[in-house]
C-alpha positions in Angstrom: -0.9 -5.2 19.6 2.0 -3.1 18.7 3.2 -3.8 14.5 6.2 -5.7 15.2 4.3 -8.2 17.7 1.4 -8.6 15.3 3.9 -9.5 12.7 5.9 -11.7 15.0 3.0 -13.4 16.4 2.0 -14.4 12.8 5.4 -15.5 11.5 5.9 -17.4 14.5 3.1 -18.8 15.9 0.6 -19.0 13.3 2.6 -19.8 10.3 5.4 -21.8 11.9 3.5 -23.5 14.6 0.1 -23.7 12.8 -2.0 -21.7 15.7 -4.4 -20.7 13.0 -7.4 -19.8 15.8 -5.0 -16.4 16.5 -6.0 -15.2 12.6 -9.1 -13.8 14.1 -7.3 -11.9 16.6 -4.3 -10.3 14.5 -6.7 -9.6 11.0 -9.5 -7.6 10.3 -12.8 -9.6 9.1 -12.6 -8.2 5.6 -8.8 -8.3 5.1 -7.4 -8.8 2.0 -5.0 -11.2 1.0 -3.3 -10.9 -2.5 -1.1 -13.9 -2.3 -4.2 -16.1 -1.4 -5.9 -14.1 -4.2 -3.6 -14.9 -6.8 -4.4 -18.0 -6.8 -8.1 -17.8 -6.0 -8.6 -18.5 -2.5 -11.4 -17.4 -0.4 -12.0 -13.6 0.2 -11.7 -12.1 3.6 -10.0 -13.5 6.9 -10.8 -16.7 5.3 -8.3 -16.6 2.7 -5.6 -16.0 4.8 -7.0 -19.1 7.2 -6.9 -20.8 3.7 -3.1 -19.3 2.7 -1.7 -20.3 5.8 -3.4 -24.0 5.7 -2.2 -24.7 2.4 1.3 -23.6 2.9 2.0 -26.0 5.7 0.1 -28.4 4.5 2.5 -28.6 1.5 6.0 -27.7 3.0 7.0 -30.4 5.2 9.5 -30.2 8.2 9.1 -26.1 8.3 11.6 -24.4 9.7 10.7 -20.2 9.8 13.3 -17.8 10.9 12.7 -14.1 11.2 15.2 -12.5 9.9 13.9 -8.4 10.7 11.3 -6.9 10.9 10.6 -3.2 10.3 7.4 -1.7 11.4 5.5 2.0 11.5 2.2 3.1 13.0 -0.3 1.4 10.3 2.2 -0.8 8.6 5.0 -3.4 9.2 7.4 -5.4 6.8 9.2 -8.8 8.0 12.1 -10.3 5.8 11.6 -14.1 6.9 12.8 -17.2 5.5 12.2 -20.7 5.7 13.0 -24.3 4.5 11.2 -27.6 4.4 10.4 -30.4 2.4 8.0 -30.1 -0.8 5.1 -32.5 0.1 2.4 -31.5 -1.7 1.6 -29.4 -4.3 2.8 -25.5 -4.5 3.5 -22.5 -6.7 2.9 -24.8 -9.8 4.9 -27.6 -8.6 4.2 -30.7 -7.7 5.3 -32.8 -4.4 8.6 -34.1 -4.5 10.1 -34.8 -1.3 13.2 -33.0 -1.7 14.5 -29.8 0.0 13.0 -26.0 -0.6 14.3 -23.0 0.8 12.9 -19.5 0.5 13.1 -15.8 1.3 10.0 -13.7 1.5 9.0 -10.3 2.7 5.9 -9.8 3.7 4.1 -6.5 3.9 1.3 -6.3 6.5 -1.2 -2.9 6.3 -3.0 -2.2 9.1 -6.1 -0.3 10.3 -7.5 -0.7 14.0 -4.2 -2.5 15.2 -5.1 -5.4 12.7 -3.9 -6.7 9.3 -6.1 -5.1 6.7 -3.8 -5.6 3.6 -1.5 -8.5 3.1 0.8 -8.4 0.5 4.5 -10.4 -0.3 7.6 -11.2 -2.2 8.9 -14.7 -2.5 11.6 -16.0 -3.9 11.8 -20.0 -3.3 14.2 -22.6 -4.5 13.1 -25.5 -5.9 15.7 -25.9 -7.0 15.1 -24.1 -9.8 13.9 -20.4 -8.7 10.5 -19.0 -9.0 9.2 -15.5 -7.6 6.2 -14.9 -6.4 5.1 -10.8 -6.3 1.9 -9.5 -5.3 3.8 -6.9 -3.2 2.8 -4.3 -6.2 -0.2 -4.1 -8.3 -0.3 -6.8 -11.5 2.6 -8.5 -11.0 2.6 -12.5 -10.1 4.3 -15.7 -10.5 7.6 -15.6 -12.8 
């Protein structure tokens, strides 16, 4: 699968539609999801599953928009955004049922055409701004 297609499938099918069964096809078993690790989630592919499950569980009426995807041979980045309702605790915020929106940059490092490392930069509005940056080592939430 081409890197751009892999990212689009992840965002449109896995994140937006909840097709978690595709994660096995898209990622290596020992992959690293740095956003998941920042919150103490499980290692490997199970971490990516937990990441997506938690996100979808806590953001109701989710709408995902892919803004742009830029792909190389062994890496791909996507700029995407989402809107929804904060229906569960997320990023240290309690559920409010109020609208949330965010812009996200997702970075995949690929090995053998599959996700091997996932980093992200997220700017969410709750309405106060929150930034989560795992795109560079030793950065976190502000």
